[in-house]
ZADO-1210 file (C-alpha; in nm, 4 decimals, padded with zeros to 6 digits):
<atoms>
<atom x="12.9815" y="12.0269" z="13.7529" code="UNK" pos="1"/>
<atom x="12.9368" y="12.1507" z="13.3959" code="UNK" pos="2"/>
<atom x="12.8985" y="11.8681" z="13.1478" code="UNK" pos="3"/>
<atom x="13.0151" y="11.9353" z="12.7921" code="UNK" pos="4"/>
<atom x="12.9406" y="11.6044" z="12.6188" code="UNK" pos="5"/>
<atom x="12.6496" y="11.3614" z="12.6231" code="UNK" pos="6"/>
<atom x="12.6998" y="11.0097" z="12.4802" code="UNK" pos="7"/>
<atom x="12.3928" y="10.7945" z="12.4167" code="UNK" pos="8"/>
<atom x="12.3586" y="10.4336" z="12.3163" code="UNK" pos="9"/>
<atom x="12.0894" y="10.3648" z="12.0542" code="UNK" pos="10"/>
<atom x="11.9294" y="10.0261" z="12.1136" code="UNK" pos="11"/>
<atom x="11.7612" y="10.0000" z="12.4512" code="UNK" pos="12"/>
<atom x="11.8372" y="10.3652" z="12.5202" code="UNK" pos="13"/>
<atom x="11.7190" y="10.6089" z="12.2523" code="UNK" pos="14"/>
<atom x="11.4936" y="10.3581" z="12.0755" code="UNK" pos="15"/>
<atom x="11.1873" y="10.2029" z="12.2299" code="UNK" pos="16"/>
<atom x="11.1301" y="09.8296" z="12.1861" code="UNK" pos="17"/>
<atom x="10.9323" y="09.9023" z="11.8674" code="UNK" pos="18"/>
<atom x="11.2434" y="10.0769" z="11.7229" code="UNK" pos="19"/>
<atom x="11.0747" y="10.4199" z="11.7378" code="UNK" pos="20"/>
<atom x="11.2100" y="10.7485" z="11.8749" code="UNK" pos="21"/>
<atom x="10.9612" y="10.9493" z="12.0776" code="UNK" pos="22"/>
<atom x="10.9027" y="11.3211" z="12.0368" code="UNK" pos="23"/>
<atom x="11.0063" y="11.3664" z="12.4013" code="UNK" pos="24"/>
<atom x="11.3473" y="11.2150" z="12.3279" code="UNK" pos="25"/>
<atom x="11.3982" y="11.4312" z="12.0190" code="UNK" pos="26"/>
<atom x="11.2942" y="11.7458" z="12.2064" code="UNK" pos="27"/>
<atom x="11.5222" y="11.6645" z="12.5012" code="UNK" pos="28"/>
<atom x="11.8247" y="11.6157" z="12.2744" code="UNK" pos="29"/>
<atom x="11.7512" y="11.9468" z="12.1012" code="UNK" pos="30"/>
<atom x="11.7186" y="12.1077" z="12.4459" code="UNK" pos="31"/>
<atom x="12.0614" y="11.9904" z="12.5603" code="UNK" pos="32"/>
<atom x="12.2204" y="12.0827" z="12.2263" code="UNK" pos="33"/>
<atom x="12.0881" y="12.4381" z="12.2684" code="UNK" pos="34"/>
<atom x="12.2829" y="12.4510" z="12.5941" code="UNK" pos="35"/>
<atom x="12.6017" y="12.3973" z="12.3925" code="UNK" pos="36"/>
<atom x="12.6484" y="12.0332" z="12.4930" code="UNK" pos="37"/>
<atom x="12.8123" y="11.8095" z="12.2313" code="UNK" pos="38"/>
<atom x="12.5856" y="11.5090" z="12.1668" code="UNK" pos="39"/>
<atom x="12.7176" y="11.1836" z="12.0222" code="UNK" pos="40"/>
<atom x="12.5859" y="10.8317" z="11.9745" code="UNK" pos="41"/>
<atom x="12.7919" y="10.5378" z="12.1052" code="UNK" pos="42"/>
<atom x="12.6535" y="10.2238" z="11.9496" code="UNK" pos="43"/>
<atom x="12.7147" y="09.8666" z="11.8376" code="UNK" pos="44"/>
<atom x="12.5526" y="09.9557" z="11.5053" code="UNK" pos="45"/>
<atom x="12.7594" y="10.0189" z="11.1916" code="UNK" pos="46"/>
<atom x="12.8162" y="10.3777" z="11.0833" code="UNK" pos="47"/>
<atom x="12.5461" y="10.3929" z="10.8130" code="UNK" pos="48"/>
<atom x="12.2762" y="10.2762" z="11.0542" code="UNK" pos="49"/>
<atom x="12.3908" y="10.5114" z="11.3337" code="UNK" pos="50"/>
<atom x="12.4025" y="10.8029" z="11.0882" code="UNK" pos="51"/>
<atom x="12.0378" y="10.7485" z="10.9985" code="UNK" pos="52"/>
<atom x="11.9368" y="10.7660" z="11.3673" code="UNK" pos="53"/>
<atom x="12.1602" y="11.0710" z="11.4171" code="UNK" pos="54"/>
<atom x="11.9902" y="11.2490" z="11.1282" code="UNK" pos="55"/>
<atom x="11.6480" y="11.1863" z="11.2828" code="UNK" pos="56"/>
<atom x="11.7771" y="11.3392" z="11.6089" code="UNK" pos="57"/>
<atom x="11.9553" y="11.6294" z="11.4328" code="UNK" pos="58"/>
<atom x="12.2840" y="11.5101" z="11.5842" code="UNK" pos="59"/>
<atom x="12.5503" y="11.6200" z="11.3394" code="UNK" pos="60"/>
<atom x="12.8809" y="11.5545" z="11.5185" code="UNK" pos="61"/>
<atom x="13.1111" y="11.2529" z="11.5295" code="UNK" pos="62"/>
<atom x="12.9518" y="10.9153" z="11.6021" code="UNK" pos="63"/>
<atom x="13.1106" y="10.6246" z="11.7901" code="UNK" pos="64"/>
<atom x="13.0008" y="10.3190" z="11.5930" code="UNK" pos="65"/>
<atom x="13.0741" y="09.9458" z="11.5634" code="UNK" pos="66"/>
<atom x="13.1418" y="09.9346" z="11.9402" code="UNK" pos="67"/>
<atom x="13.4130" y="10.1999" z="11.9065" code="UNK" pos="68"/>
<atom x="13.5912" y="10.0584" z="11.6006" code="UNK" pos="69"/>
<atom x="13.4743" y="10.3369" z="11.3664" code="UNK" pos="70"/>
<atom x="13.4416" y="10.7009" z="11.4779" code="UNK" pos="71"/>
<atom x="13.3463" y="10.9638" z="11.2243" code="UNK" pos="72"/>
<atom x="13.1344" y="11.2622" z="11.1323" code="UNK" pos="73"/>
<atom x="13.1841" y="11.1747" z="10.7659" code="UNK" pos="74"/>
<atom x="13.2271" y="10.8078" z="10.6672" code="UNK" pos="75"/>
<atom x="13.4985" y="10.9025" z="10.4174" code="UNK" pos="76"/>
<atom x="13.7057" y="11.0834" z="10.6822" code="UNK" pos="77"/>
<atom x="13.6927" y="10.8879" z="11.0114" code="UNK" pos="78"/>
<atom x="13.8861" y="11.0321" z="11.3044" code="UNK" pos="79"/>
<atom x="13.9519" y="10.6766" z="11.4231" code="UNK" pos="80"/>
<atom x="13.9143" y="10.3338" z="11.2662" code="UNK" pos="81"/>
<atom x="14.0529" y="09.9990" z="11.3801" code="UNK" pos="82"/>
<atom x="13.9618" y="09.7138" z="11.1512" code="UNK" pos="83"/>
<atom x="13.9911" y="09.3382" z="11.1834" code="UNK" pos="84"/>
<atom x="14.2602" y="09.2425" z="10.9336" code="UNK" pos="85"/>
<atom x="14.1510" y="09.0469" z="10.6262" code="UNK" pos="86"/>
<atom x="14.3181" y="08.7238" z="10.7351" code="UNK" pos="87"/>
<atom x="14.1794" y="08.7537" z="11.0904" code="UNK" pos="88"/>
<atom x="13.8255" y="08.8119" z="10.9632" code="UNK" pos="89"/>
<atom x="13.8585" y="08.5054" z="10.7406" code="UNK" pos="90"/>
<atom x="13.9866" y="08.2952" z="11.0329" code="UNK" pos="91"/>
<atom x="13.6976" y="08.4050" z="11.2555" code="UNK" pos="92"/>
<atom x="13.4329" y="08.3340" z="10.9912" code="UNK" pos="93"/>
<atom x="13.5897" y="07.9995" z="10.8989" code="UNK" pos="94"/>
<atom x="13.5558" y="07.8868" z="11.2616" code="UNK" pos="95"/>
<atom x="13.2029" y="08.0227" z="11.3046" code="UNK" pos="96"/>
<atom x="13.0725" y="07.8484" z="10.9931" code="UNK" pos="97"/>
<atom x="13.1421" y="07.5131" z="11.1599" code="UNK" pos="98"/>
<atom x="12.8692" y="07.5861" z="11.4137" code="UNK" pos="99"/>
<atom x="12.4965" y="07.6583" z="11.4153" code="UNK" pos="100"/>
<atom x="12.4896" y="08.0371" z="11.4102" code="UNK" pos="101"/>
<atom x="12.4060" y="08.3445" z="11.2071" code="UNK" pos="102"/>
<atom x="12.7119" y="08.5466" z="11.1019" code="UNK" pos="103"/>
<atom x="12.7204" y="08.9094" z="10.9999" code="UNK" pos="104"/>
<atom x="13.0383" y="09.0771" z="10.8691" code="UNK" pos="105"/>
<atom x="12.9782" y="09.4486" z="10.9242" code="UNK" pos="106"/>
<atom x="13.1692" y="09.6912" z="10.7044" code="UNK" pos="107"/>
<atom x="13.0821" y="10.0612" z="10.7394" code="UNK" pos="108"/>
<atom x="12.9260" y="10.0559" z="10.3888" code="UNK" pos="109"/>
<atom x="12.7658" y="09.7112" z="10.3667" code="UNK" pos="110"/>
<atom x="12.6994" y="09.3833" z="10.5453" code="UNK" pos="111"/>
<atom x="12.7497" y="09.0183" z="10.4474" code="UNK" pos="112"/>
<atom x="12.5501" y="08.7477" z="10.6247" code="UNK" pos="113"/>
<atom x="12.5074" y="08.3734" z="10.5921" code="UNK" pos="114"/>
<atom x="12.1761" y="08.2210" z="10.4891" code="UNK" pos="115"/>
<atom x="12.0242" y="08.0165" z="10.7689" code="UNK" pos="116"/>
<atom x="11.7220" y="07.7875" z="10.7832" code="UNK" pos="117"/>
<atom x="11.6356" y="07.9122" z="11.1285" code="UNK" pos="118"/>
<atom x="11.4510" y="08.2359" z="11.0493" code="UNK" pos="119"/>
<atom x="11.3436" y="08.3325" z="11.3988" code="UNK" pos="120"/>
<atom x="11.2994" y="08.6669" z="11.5731" code="UNK" pos="121"/>
<atom x="11.6713" y="08.6865" z="11.6628" code="UNK" pos="122"/>
<atom x="11.7649" y="08.7017" z="11.2950" code="UNK" pos="123"/>
<atom x="11.4899" y="08.9538" z="11.2327" code="UNK" pos="124"/>
<atom x="11.6313" y="09.1767" z="11.5062" code="UNK" pos="125"/>
<atom x="11.9830" y="09.1562" z="11.3644" code="UNK" pos="126"/>
<atom x="11.8533" y="09.2438" z="11.0179" code="UNK" pos="127"/>
<atom x="11.6512" y="09.5395" z="11.1441" code="UNK" pos="128"/>
<atom x="11.9360" y="09.6586" z="11.3643" code="UNK" pos="129"/>
<atom x="12.1795" y="09.7339" z="11.0830" code="UNK" pos="130"/>
<atom x="11.9510" y="09.9914" z="10.9229" code="UNK" pos="131"/>
<atom x="11.7703" y="10.0595" z="10.5977" code="UNK" pos="132"/>
<atom x="11.8865" y="09.8195" z="10.3204" code="UNK" pos="133"/>
<atom x="11.8488" y="10.1055" z="10.0724" code="UNK" pos="134"/>
<atom x="12.1315" y="10.2946" z="10.2438" code="UNK" pos="135"/>
<atom x="12.3158" y="09.9994" z="10.3947" code="UNK" pos="136"/>
<atom x="12.3162" y="09.6973" z="10.1590" code="UNK" pos="137"/>
<atom x="12.2832" y="09.3541" z="10.3214" code="UNK" pos="138"/>
<atom x="12.3958" y="09.0574" z="10.1138" code="UNK" pos="139"/>
<atom x="12.3067" y="08.7023" z="10.2200" code="UNK" pos="140"/>
<atom x="12.5361" y="08.4290" z="10.0863" code="UNK" pos="141"/>
<atom x="12.5633" y="08.0510" z="10.1254" code="UNK" pos="142"/>
<atom x="12.9154" y="08.0807" z="10.2699" code="UNK" pos="143"/>
<atom x="13.0580" y="08.4006" z="10.4152" code="UNK" pos="144"/>
<atom x="13.3990" y="08.2338" z="10.4256" code="UNK" pos="145"/>
<atom x="13.3948" y="08.1679" z="10.0506" code="UNK" pos="146"/>
<atom x="13.2773" y="08.5248" z="09.9887" code="UNK" pos="147"/>
<atom x="13.5694" y="08.6652" z="10.1908" code="UNK" pos="148"/>
<atom x="13.8147" y="08.4461" z="10.0021" code="UNK" pos="149"/>
<atom x="13.6835" y="08.5842" z="09.6739" code="UNK" pos="150"/>
<atom x="13.6559" y="08.9445" z="09.7959" code="UNK" pos="151"/>
<atom x="13.8708" y="09.0004" z="10.1096" code="UNK" pos="152"/>
<atom x="13.7677" y="09.2878" z="10.3375" code="UNK" pos="153"/>
<atom x="13.8848" y="09.4313" z="10.6684" code="UNK" pos="154"/>
<atom x="13.5638" y="09.4993" z="10.8629" code="UNK" pos="155"/>
<atom x="13.5440" y="09.7029" z="11.1823" code="UNK" pos="156"/>
<atom x="13.3357" y="09.4230" z="11.3327" code="UNK" pos="157"/>
<atom x="13.1925" y="09.0728" z="11.2950" code="UNK" pos="158"/>
<atom x="12.8663" y="08.9879" z="11.4717" code="UNK" pos="159"/>
<atom x="12.7361" y="08.6397" z="11.5486" code="UNK" pos="160"/>
<atom x="12.4154" y="08.4995" z="11.6968" code="UNK" pos="161"/>
<atom x="12.4444" y="08.1457" z="11.8336" code="UNK" pos="162"/>
<atom x="12.1436" y="07.9141" z="11.8514" code="UNK" pos="163"/>
<atom x="12.2651" y="07.6796" z="12.1239" code="UNK" pos="164"/>
<atom x="12.4981" y="07.7028" z="12.4215" code="UNK" pos="165"/>
<atom x="12.7280" y="07.4156" z="12.3302" code="UNK" pos="166"/>
<atom x="12.8125" y="07.5580" z="11.9887" code="UNK" pos="167"/>
<atom x="12.8620" y="07.8955" z="12.1520" code="UNK" pos="168"/>
<atom x="13.1111" y="07.7601" z="12.4066" code="UNK" pos="169"/>
<atom x="13.3073" y="07.5632" z="12.1490" code="UNK" pos="170"/>
<atom x="13.3253" y="07.8445" z="11.8947" code="UNK" pos="171"/>
<atom x="13.4340" y="08.1030" z="12.1518" code="UNK" pos="172"/>
<atom x="13.7012" y="07.8721" z="12.2900" code="UNK" pos="173"/>
<atom x="13.8327" y="07.7968" z="11.9422" code="UNK" pos="174"/>
<atom x="13.8455" y="08.1630" z="11.8388" code="UNK" pos="175"/>
<atom x="14.0258" y="08.2554" z="12.1612" code="UNK" pos="176"/>
<atom x="14.2812" y="07.9784" z="12.1052" code="UNK" pos="177"/>
<atom x="14.3388" y="08.0278" z="11.7324" code="UNK" pos="178"/>
<atom x="14.2783" y="08.3928" z="11.6417" code="UNK" pos="179"/>
<atom x="14.5083" y="08.6472" z="11.8058" code="UNK" pos="180"/>
<atom x="14.4265" y="09.0161" z="11.8177" code="UNK" pos="181"/>
<atom x="14.0460" y="08.9963" z="11.8440" code="UNK" pos="182"/>
<atom x="13.8042" y="08.9933" z="12.1372" code="UNK" pos="183"/>
<atom x="13.4408" y="08.8903" z="12.1781" code="UNK" pos="184"/>
<atom x="13.1818" y="09.1007" z="12.3627" code="UNK" pos="185"/>
<atom x="12.8423" y="08.9524" z="12.4540" code="UNK" pos="186"/>
<atom x="12.5837" y="09.2228" z="12.3795" code="UNK" pos="187"/>
<atom x="12.2718" y="09.0063" z="12.4251" code="UNK" pos="188"/>
<atom x="12.2054" y="08.6409" z="12.5114" code="UNK" pos="189"/>
<atom x="12.3923" y="08.4364" z="12.2524" code="UNK" pos="190"/>
<atom x="12.4952" y="08.7422" z="12.0514" code="UNK" pos="191"/>
<atom x="12.8599" y="08.8452" z="12.0333" code="UNK" pos="192"/>
<atom x="13.0365" y="09.1435" z="11.8811" code="UNK" pos="193"/>
<atom x="13.3874" y="09.0563" z="11.7580" code="UNK" pos="194"/>
<atom x="13.6302" y="09.3482" z="11.7300" code="UNK" pos="195"/>
<atom x="14.0033" y="09.4104" z="11.7388" code="UNK" pos="196"/>
<atom x="14.1725" y="09.4046" z="12.0785" code="UNK" pos="197"/>
<atom x="14.1733" y="09.7540" z="12.2263" code="UNK" pos="198"/>
<atom x="13.8382" y="09.8511" z="12.0740" code="UNK" pos="199"/>
<atom x="13.5462" y="09.9473" z="12.2988" code="UNK" pos="200"/>
<atom x="13.2887" y="10.2219" z="12.3351" code="UNK" pos="201"/>
<atom x="13.4866" y="10.3461" z="12.6361" code="UNK" pos="202"/>
<atom x="13.8068" y="10.3774" z="12.4313" code="UNK" pos="203"/>
<atom x="13.6061" y="10.5409" z="12.1534" code="UNK" pos="204"/>
<atom x="13.4707" y="10.8000" z="12.3948" code="UNK" pos="205"/>
<atom x="13.8236" y="10.8717" z="12.5196" code="UNK" pos="206"/>
<atom x="13.9402" y="10.9195" z="12.1605" code="UNK" pos="207"/>
<atom x="13.6534" y="11.1563" z="12.0807" code="UNK" pos="208"/>
<atom x="13.7157" y="11.3482" z="12.4024" code="UNK" pos="209"/>
<atom x="14.0807" y="11.3994" z="12.3113" code="UNK" pos="210"/>
<atom x="13.9774" y="11.5117" z="11.9628" code="UNK" pos="211"/>
<atom x="13.7340" y="11.7683" z="12.1077" code="UNK" pos="212"/>
<atom x="13.9403" y="11.8693" z="12.4105" code="UNK" pos="213"/>
<atom x="13.6781" y="11.7415" z="12.6566" code="UNK" pos="214"/>
<atom x="13.7800" y="11.5441" z="12.9651" code="UNK" pos="215"/>
<atom x="13.6074" y="11.2278" z="13.0863" code="UNK" pos="216"/>
<atom x="13.4852" y="11.4085" z="13.3990" code="UNK" pos="217"/>
<atom x="13.2999" y="11.6550" z="13.1730" code="UNK" pos="218"/>
<atom x="13.0992" y="11.3778" z="13.0046" code="UNK" pos="219"/>
<atom x="12.7668" y="11.2066" z="13.0651" code="UNK" pos="220"/>
<atom x="12.7210" y="10.8584" z="12.9156" code="UNK" pos="221"/>
<atom x="12.3912" y="10.6707" z="12.9038" code="UNK" pos="222"/>
<atom x="12.3696" y="10.2990" z="12.8326" code="UNK" pos="223"/>
<atom x="12.1712" y="09.9817" z="12.8714" code="UNK" pos="224"/>
<atom x="12.3807" y="09.6930" z="12.7328" code="UNK" pos="225"/>
<atom x="12.6823" y="09.5016" z="12.8630" code="UNK" pos="226"/>
<atom x="12.8986" y="09.6715" z="12.5993" code="UNK" pos="227"/>
<atom x="12.8182" y="10.0037" z="12.7723" code="UNK" pos="228"/>
<atom x="12.9647" y="09.9088" z="13.1118" code="UNK" pos="229"/>
<atom x="13.3154" y="10.0545" z="13.0708" code="UNK" pos="230"/>
<atom x="13.1825" y="10.3684" z="12.9025" code="UNK" pos="231"/>
<atom x="12.9301" y="10.4354" z="13.1799" code="UNK" pos="232"/>
<atom x="13.1964" y="10.3629" z="13.4419" code="UNK" pos="233"/>
<atom x="13.4639" y="10.6019" z="13.3107" code="UNK" pos="234"/>
<atom x="13.2757" y="10.9329" z="13.2756" code="UNK" pos="235"/>
<atom x="13.1825" y="11.2144" z="13.5111" code="UNK" pos="236"/>
<atom x="12.8223" y="11.0952" z="13.5252" code="UNK" pos="237"/>
<atom x="12.7407" y="10.7410" z="13.4169" code="UNK" pos="238"/>
<atom x="12.3697" y="10.6743" z="13.3673" code="UNK" pos="239"/>
<atom x="12.1926" y="10.3393" z="13.3391" code="UNK" pos="240"/>
<atom x="11.8538" y="10.3065" z="13.1751" code="UNK" pos="241"/>
<atom x="11.5790" y="10.1486" z="13.3850" code="UNK" pos="242"/>
<atom x="11.5857" y="09.8550" z="13.1427" code="UNK" pos="243"/>
<atom x="11.9665" y="09.8218" z="13.1534" code="UNK" pos="244"/>
<atom x="12.1435" y="09.4973" z="13.2396" code="UNK" pos="245"/>
<atom x="12.2494" y="09.4534" z="13.6009" code="UNK" pos="246"/>
<atom x="12.6162" y="09.4976" z="13.5071" code="UNK" pos="247"/>
<atom x="12.5419" y="09.8486" z="13.3744" code="UNK" pos="248"/>
<atom x="12.3311" y="09.9409" z="13.6762" code="UNK" pos="249"/>
<atom x="12.6079" y="09.8279" z="13.9130" code="UNK" pos="250"/>
<atom x="12.8611" y="10.0784" z="13.7765" code="UNK" pos="251"/>
<atom x="12.6226" y="10.3679" z="13.7064" code="UNK" pos="252"/>
<atom x="12.6084" y="10.6846" z="13.9148" code="UNK" pos="253"/>
<atom x="12.2485" y="10.7541" z="13.8204" code="UNK" pos="254"/>
<atom x="11.9505" y="10.5361" z="13.7254" code="UNK" pos="255"/>
<atom x="11.6897" y="10.6836" z="13.4941" code="UNK" pos="256"/>
<atom x="11.3585" y="10.5490" z="13.3675" code="UNK" pos="257"/>
<atom x="11.3369" y="10.2768" z="13.1017" code="UNK" pos="258"/>
<atom x="11.3387" y="10.3363" z="12.7272" code="UNK" pos="259"/>
<atom x="10.9617" y="10.2694" z="12.7282" code="UNK" pos="260"/>
<atom x="10.9210" y="10.5517" z="12.9829" code="UNK" pos="261"/>
<atom x="11.1314" y="10.8153" z="12.8025" code="UNK" pos="262"/>
<atom x="11.4301" y="10.7593" z="13.0284" code="UNK" pos="263"/>
<atom x="11.6645" y="10.9692" z="12.8121" code="UNK" pos="264"/>
<atom x="11.4293" y="11.2666" z="12.8166" code="UNK" pos="265"/>
<atom x="11.3805" y="11.2391" z="13.1938" code="UNK" pos="266"/>
<atom x="11.7548" y="11.2175" z="13.2571" code="UNK" pos="267"/>
<atom x="11.8374" y="11.5170" z="13.0363" code="UNK" pos="268"/>
<atom x="11.5780" y="11.7402" z="13.2002" code="UNK" pos="269"/>
<atom x="11.6875" y="11.6431" z="13.5507" code="UNK" pos="270"/>
<atom x="12.0645" y="11.6620" z="13.4948" code="UNK" pos="271"/>
<atom x="12.0917" y="11.9610" z="13.2612" code="UNK" pos="272"/>
<atom x="11.8003" y="12.1911" z="13.3546" code="UNK" pos="273"/>
<atom x="12.0113" y="12.4053" z="13.5905" code="UNK" pos="274"/>
<atom x="12.3231" y="12.4030" z="13.3710" code="UNK" pos="275"/>
<atom x="12.4030" y="12.7257" z="13.1894" code="UNK" pos="276"/>
<atom x="12.5032" y="12.7239" z="12.8249" code="UNK" pos="277"/>
<atom x="12.8489" y="12.5709" z="12.7745" code="UNK" pos="278"/>
<atom x="13.1171" y="12.8152" z="12.6614" code="UNK" pos="279"/>
<atom x="13.3589" y="12.6274" z="12.4350" code="UNK" pos="280"/>
</atoms>
């Protein structure tokens, strides 16, 4: 089988746990690009953050960002965008602010987060994960709800980190009962990505494939998080990182090494070394 597209998650896949990209990973991506394979990133990160990683990898095509809600090569000309409507975003944030959690409203150009007393490593990870504040402004406010009432926006995604299970259960139940048209995806323990119904990395990959004229059976997708499950399951070759969650490993066709062991580089060399250059 000749594969024409390679989709890679960022966190837990391309990046090591120290948020670095190894030379082996960069070289492997250049290697597969030279074979004519279209390389994209499929990530929970907002566009600005994903674009910075793409630049470091010399990946210059369309990126699937915000869990599939925003797909673009140029932020000003997305090929697909599905936002949470202003009133829905306000409803979601209004409910979340009643519970002990950290909220992040993720627009493609900026982020709004609530100030919390609990400054632990989970908050640090969320702050680091959105990218360089110089290129992607992060504004912390006392009340995100009040901010959205003053300046309404329609974000591709809202992210929340809960600090205890009871608040998590109650908030999720309330959002599901009150707010129509959104869904919640658990990407890490206690962390949820809230997007419009119909949005996913899998749907984003389908949309990009249609745009490029590449079928799902001609794609390789590599993931590590629960939000990668459908994407890994729908392509010609679904690959799970060695550090992937069990749900990703269960649906994958191929298991590579972990992100600490250059799993992306190993997979690319093994899968693509005998493939001739793609003729598009």
